[in-house]
BAFIMAR-370263 format. One line per 3 residues: number of its first residue (from 1); for each residue x, y negated, z of C-alpha. Coordinates in Angstrom, 1 decimal, always signed. Each point is the difference from the previous one (the first is absolute). Example, Ala and Ser with C-alpha at 12.3 -4.5 7.8 and 13.67 -1.06 7.14 Angstrom:
<recs>
1) +12.3,+4.5,+7.8 | +1.4,-3.4,-0.7
</recs>
This chain:
<recs>
1) +18.1,+47.7,+54.4 | -2.3,-1.1,-2.7 | -1.1,-2.9,+2.1
4) +3.7,-1.0,+0.6 | +0.7,+0.1,-3.8 | -3.1,-2.1,-0.6
7) +1.1,-2.6,+2.6 | +3.5,-0.2,-1.4 | -1.4,-0.4,-3.5
10) -2.3,-2.9,+1.1 | +2.9,-1.7,+1.9 | +2.2,+0.3,-3.1
13) -2.7,-1.6,-2.2 | -0.6,-2.8,+2.5 | +3.7,-0.7,+0.3
16) +0.5,+0.2,-3.7 | -2.8,-2.4,-0.7 | +1.3,-2.4,+2.6
19) +3.5,+0.0,-1.5 | -1.5,-0.4,-3.5 | -2.1,-2.9,+1.2
22) +3.1,-1.5,+1.6 | +2.0,+0.5,-3.2 | -2.7,-1.7,-2.1
25) -0.1,-2.9,+2.4 | +3.7,-0.4,-0.2 | -0.1,+0.1,-3.8
28) -2.7,-2.6,+0.0 | +2.0,-2.3,+2.2 | +3.0,+0.2,-2.3
31) -2.2,-0.3,-3.1 | -1.6,-3.2,+1.1 | +3.4,-1.4,+1.2
34) +1.5,+0.7,-3.4 | -2.9,-1.6,-1.7 | +0.4,-3.2,+2.0
37) +3.8,-0.1,-0.3 | -0.1,+0.5,-3.8 | -2.8,-2.5,-0.5
40) +1.9,-2.6,+2.0 | +3.3,+0.5,-1.8 | -1.9,-0.3,-3.3
43) -1.6,-3.2,+1.2 | +2.9,-1.3,+1.9 | +0.4,-3.2,-1.9
46) -3.7,-0.9,+0.0 | -1.2,-3.1,+1.8 | -1.9,+0.3,+3.3
49) -1.6,-2.3,+2.6 | -0.9,-2.5,-2.7 | +3.7,-0.8,-0.8
52) +0.9,-1.0,-3.5 | +3.4,+1.8,+0.1 | +0.9,+3.5,+1.4
55) +1.6,+0.1,+3.4 | +3.8,-0.2,+0.0 | +1.5,+3.5,+0.2
58) +1.5,-0.9,+3.4 | -3.1,-1.6,+1.4 | -1.5,+1.3,+3.2
61) -3.0,+1.2,-1.9 | +2.1,+2.4,-2.0 | +2.2,+0.8,+2.9
64) -3.0,+1.5,+1.8 | -0.7,+2.1,-3.1 | +3.6,+1.3,+0.0
67) -0.2,+1.2,+3.6 | -2.9,+2.3,-1.0 | +1.6,+0.9,-3.3
70) +3.1,+1.2,+1.7 | -2.1,+2.3,+2.1 | -1.8,+1.3,-3.1
73) +3.2,+0.6,-1.8 | +1.2,+2.2,+2.8 | -3.2,+1.9,-0.1
76) -0.2,+0.3,-3.8 | +3.6,+1.2,-0.2 | +0.0,-1.9,-3.3
79) +3.2,-2.0,-0.8 | -1.9,-2.2,-2.3 | -1.6,-1.9,+2.9
82) +3.4,-0.5,+1.6 | +1.4,-1.2,-3.3 | -2.8,-2.5,-0.3
85) +0.9,-1.4,+3.5 | +3.7,+0.1,-0.7 | -0.4,-2.0,-3.2
88) -1.7,-2.8,+2.0 | +2.8,-0.1,+2.5 | +2.7,+0.0,-2.8
91) -1.8,-2.7,-2.0 | +0.4,-2.3,+3.0 | +3.5,+1.1,+1.2
94) -1.7,+1.4,+3.2 | -0.5,-3.5,+1.3 | -2.9,-1.0,+2.2
97) -2.5,-2.6,-1.3 | +0.9,-3.7,-0.2 | -0.6,-1.4,+3.5
100) +2.7,+0.8,+2.6 | -2.1,+0.0,+3.2 | -3.5,+0.8,-1.2
103) -1.2,+3.4,+1.1 | -2.0,+0.5,-3.1 | +3.1,-0.1,-2.1
106) +1.7,+2.6,+2.1 | -2.6,+2.7,-0.5 | +1.5,+1.5,-3.2
109) +3.0,+0.9,+2.2 | -2.1,+3.0,+1.4 | +0.2,+1.6,-3.5
112) +3.7,-0.7,-0.3 | +0.7,+1.7,+3.3 | -1.9,+3.1,-1.0
115) +1.7,+0.2,-3.4 | +3.3,-0.4,+1.8 | -0.9,+3.0,+2.2
118) -0.6,+2.1,-3.1 | +2.9,-1.1,-2.2 | +2.6,-1.3,+2.5
121) +0.9,-3.0,-2.2 | +1.3,-2.8,+2.1 | -1.0,-2.6,-2.5
124) -3.6,+0.7,+0.7 | +0.2,-1.5,+3.5 | +3.0,-2.3,-0.2
127) -1.8,-3.2,-0.9 | -2.6,+0.6,+2.7 | +2.6,+0.6,+2.6
130) +1.9,-3.1,-1.1 | -3.2,-2.2,+0.3 | -1.0,+1.4,+3.3
133) +3.5,-0.6,+1.4 | -0.3,-3.6,-1.0 | -3.4,-0.2,+1.8
136) +1.4,+1.5,+3.1 | +2.8,-2.6,+0.2 | -2.3,-2.9,-1.2
139) -3.3,+0.9,+1.6 | -3.0,-2.2,-0.5 | -0.7,-2.2,+3.0
142) -3.5,-1.0,-1.1 | -3.2,+0.3,+2.0 | -2.6,+2.8,-0.5
145) -2.7,-2.6,-0.1 | -1.6,-0.2,-3.4 | +0.1,-3.7,-0.9
148) +3.7,-0.6,+0.7 | +2.9,-0.4,-2.4 | +1.4,+3.2,-1.5
151) -2.3,+2.0,+2.3 | +0.0,+3.1,-2.3 | +3.8,+0.3,+0.4
154) -1.1,+2.2,+2.9 | -2.7,+2.7,+0.3 | -2.9,-2.3,+1.0
157) -2.7,+1.8,-2.0 | -0.9,+3.7,+0.6 | +0.6,+1.1,-3.6
160) +3.6,-0.7,+0.6 | +0.3,+2.9,+2.4 | -0.4,+2.4,-2.9
163) +2.2,-1.9,-2.4 | +3.3,-0.6,+1.9 | +0.4,+1.9,+3.3
166) +0.0,+3.5,-1.7 | +2.9,-1.1,-2.2 | +2.0,-1.1,+3.1
169) -0.9,+3.4,+1.7 | +1.1,+2.0,-3.0 | +3.2,-1.9,-0.4
172) +0.7,+0.6,+3.7 | -0.5,+3.7,-0.4 | +2.0,+0.3,-3.2
175) +3.0,-2.1,+1.3 | -0.2,+0.8,+3.7 | +0.6,-3.7,+0.7
178) -2.2,-1.0,+2.9 | +0.3,-3.7,-1.0 | -2.9,+0.6,-2.5
181) -2.1,+1.7,+2.7 | +0.6,-2.7,+2.5 | -1.0,-2.8,-2.4
184) -3.1,+1.9,-1.1 | -1.1,+0.7,+3.6 | +0.5,-3.6,+1.1
187) -2.2,-1.4,-2.9 | -2.6,+2.7,+0.2 | -0.6,-0.5,+3.7
190) -0.3,-3.8,-0.6 | -2.7,+0.6,-2.7 | -1.9,+2.5,+2.0
193) +0.0,-2.2,+3.1 | -1.4,-2.8,-2.3 | -2.6,+1.9,-2.1
196) -1.0,+3.2,+1.8 | -3.4,-0.1,+1.8 | +0.5,+2.0,+3.2
199) -3.7,+0.6,+0.5 | -0.9,+1.1,-3.5 | +3.4,+1.6,-0.8
202) +0.0,-1.6,-3.5 | +2.1,-2.7,-1.6 | -1.2,-3.4,-1.1
205) +1.2,-0.8,-3.5 | +1.6,-3.2,+1.2 | -0.4,-2.8,+2.5
208) -2.9,-1.5,-2.0 | -2.3,+2.9,+1.1 | +0.7,+0.0,+3.7
211) -3.1,-1.1,+1.9 | -2.2,-0.2,-3.1 | -3.0,+2.2,-0.6
214) -2.0,+1.1,-3.0 | -3.7,+0.8,+0.7 | +1.0,+0.2,+3.6
217) +2.8,+2.4,-0.4 | +3.7,-0.5,+0.3 | +1.7,+0.0,-3.5
220) +2.3,+3.0,-0.5 | +0.8,+0.4,-3.7 | -0.1,+3.6,-1.1
223) +2.9,+0.0,-2.4 | +2.1,-2.2,+2.3 | -0.3,+2.6,+2.7
226) +0.5,+2.7,-2.6 | +3.4,-1.6,-0.8 | +0.9,+0.1,+3.7
229) -1.2,+3.6,+0.5 | +1.8,+1.4,-3.0 | +3.1,-2.0,+0.9
232) +0.1,+1.5,+3.5 | +0.3,+3.5,-1.5 | +2.8,-1.1,-2.3
235) +1.9,-1.4,+2.9 | -0.6,+2.9,+2.4 | +1.3,+2.4,-2.7
238) +3.4,-1.6,+0.4 | +0.3,+0.0,+3.7 | +1.0,+2.6,+2.7
241) -3.3,+1.1,+1.6 | +1.6,-0.2,+3.4 | +1.2,-3.5,-0.5
244) -1.4,-3.1,+1.7 | -0.7,-1.5,-3.3 | -2.0,+3.0,-1.3
247) -2.1,-0.1,+3.2 | -0.8,-3.6,-0.5 | -1.4,+0.6,-3.5
250) -1.7,+3.2,+1.2 | -2.0,-2.0,+2.5 | -1.1,-2.4,-2.7
253) -0.8,+2.8,-2.4 | -2.2,+2.0,+2.5 | -1.9,-3.1,+1.0
256) -0.8,-0.9,-3.6 | -0.8,+3.6,-0.9 | -2.5,+0.3,+2.8
259) -1.7,-3.3,-1.0 | -0.1,+1.0,-3.7 | -1.7,+3.3,+0.9
262) -2.7,-1.8,+1.8 | -0.8,-2.5,-2.8 | +0.1,+2.2,-3.1
265) -3.2,-0.5,-2.0 | -2.5,+2.9,-0.4 | +1.0,+0.0,-3.7
268) +3.6,+0.7,+0.9 | +1.7,-3.3,-0.9 | +0.8,-3.0,+2.3
271) -1.8,-3.3,-0.3 | +2.0,-2.9,-1.5 | -0.6,-1.8,+3.3
274) +0.7,+2.9,+2.3 | -2.5,-1.0,+2.7 | -2.6,-1.2,-2.5
277) -1.3,+3.1,-1.7 | -3.5,-1.5,-0.1 | +1.2,-3.0,-1.9
280) +2.5,+1.6,-2.3 | -1.7,+3.2,-1.3 | +2.0,+0.2,-3.3
283) +2.7,+2.7,+0.0 | +3.6,-1.2,-0.1 | +2.6,+2.6,-1.0
286) +3.4,-1.6,+0.7 | -0.4,-0.5,+3.7 | -1.8,+3.3,+0.3
289) +2.7,+1.8,-1.9 | +2.6,-1.3,+2.5 | -2.1,+1.1,+2.9
292) -0.5,+3.5,-1.4 | +3.7,+0.2,-0.7 | +1.0,-1.1,+3.5
295) -2.5,+2.2,+1.8 | +1.0,+3.1,-2.0 | +3.6,-0.8,+0.7
298) -0.7,+0.0,+3.7 | -1.7,+3.5,-0.2 | +2.9,+1.4,-2.1
301) +2.6,-1.3,+2.5 | -1.8,+1.4,+3.0 | -0.9,-3.4,+1.4
304) -3.8,+0.0,-0.6 | -2.3,+2.9,+0.9 | -1.1,+1.8,-3.2
307) -3.4,+0.9,+1.4 | -0.7,-3.6,+0.9 | +1.4,-1.8,-3.0
310) -0.1,+2.6,-2.8 | -3.7,-0.5,-0.8 | +0.6,-3.8,-0.3
313) +2.9,+0.5,-2.4 | -1.9,+2.4,-2.3 | -3.0,-2.3,+0.1
316) +2.1,-2.9,-0.9 | +1.9,+1.9,-2.8 | -3.3,+1.2,-1.5
319) -1.3,-3.6,+0.0 | +3.2,-1.2,-1.8 | -0.1,+2.8,-2.6
322) -3.6,-0.9,-0.8 | +1.2,-3.4,-1.2 | +2.6,+1.4,-2.5
325) -1.3,-0.2,-3.6 | +0.3,+2.8,-2.5 | +3.0,-1.8,-1.5
328) +1.7,-0.3,+3.4 | -0.6,-3.6,+0.9 | -0.7,-0.6,+3.8
331) -2.9,-2.3,+0.3 | -1.2,-2.3,+2.8 | +3.5,-1.4,+0.7
334) -0.4,-3.5,+1.5 | +2.0,-2.5,-2.1 | +3.0,-1.9,+1.5
337) -1.2,-1.9,+3.0 | +0.5,-0.6,+3.7 | -3.4,+0.6,+1.5
340) -3.2,+2.2,-0.4 | -1.6,-0.6,-3.4 | -1.4,+1.9,-2.9
343) +0.9,+3.1,-2.0 | -1.5,+1.5,-3.1 | -0.2,+3.5,-1.5
346) +1.8,-1.0,-3.2 | +2.8,-2.1,+1.7 | +3.3,+1.4,+1.1
349) +3.5,-1.0,+1.0 | +3.4,+1.6,+0.0 | +0.3,+0.0,+3.8
352) -3.3,+1.9,+0.2 | +1.5,+2.8,-2.1 | +3.1,+0.1,+2.1
355) -2.0,+0.2,+3.2 | -2.2,+2.8,-1.6 | +3.1,+2.0,-0.9
358) +1.4,-0.4,+3.5 | -3.3,+1.2,+1.4 | +0.0,+3.0,-2.3
361) +3.5,+1.0,+0.9 | -1.0,+0.4,+3.7 | -3.4,+1.5,-0.6
364) +1.7,+2.6,-2.2 | +2.3,+0.9,+2.9 | -2.9,+0.0,+2.5
367) -1.9,+2.4,-2.2 | +2.9,+2.5,-0.1 | +2.1,-1.3,-2.9
370) +3.7,-0.1,-0.1
</recs>
């Protein structure tokens, strides 16, 4: 009997310590996310990437920040973060950015759609719907080849697959109108057929990189593939898991996930040129944040095996956190670009913070948070 009581007591202590450790870990995740979110809001109008002026509030750079900030606002249960986002939408009458067809200028629509879901105010999505209706009935007929007139009126660079398709998918889900889904599928398939490497299961940034090599390796830009991988999750969130469309994206997602698992660096990040770890040893946190986000999302949604991918996610998350300063700035964010390059511990960008907040939201869930 005494032995039984002793065993029960030991098990209680072990369980209690495990739960306490988990609680501390969850608190640490939220604490570092809050630090990053608050620092970025405070420094929102700073200049980055060598620019002389701050990014426009509707620019794609900031739109990527908003996608992560929406997730943080839901976690924090703090209306001040939602108010900050709402004020941006209201200041611009809930319009997309200036260029009608360019995917970059559609990206802010992701934030509008999520705020509409929370507040139910039609004006938050009205201008996006009007603009997308125009595009549907006046589609760009341009080539996906890079050096052709108006080529970026279609999604002919891989970053675009984060910027625009999720907005179309969200609008489809909100309205129930399949015309938005059909357009998105048509254009997404065309881009994937053009830029997806079927052997490496990664995307070329654009046509200029197809067939070229860097130190003998194919050139797959980390953040470019991060845009794609995160965008896949945003699209799949909007689709019926039994639908043909969902299965199409699931296939791409699983192929990319498997490749990413195999090329993660020993330090936990992903190299700026994904197949060139030896030549790009510097950490880079924007692409790595999107990969951590996407992999954790897969575990949380029962798509990826926790035992296989969980270690990779936590290794990646710990690497990211190690590059957050005491004040809350995320370092080693590669400046605006279109190819592997350089990053520095004292340089950041708004899209890096957004990607980090997205990663934290899924790592928090994976660790047991609600």
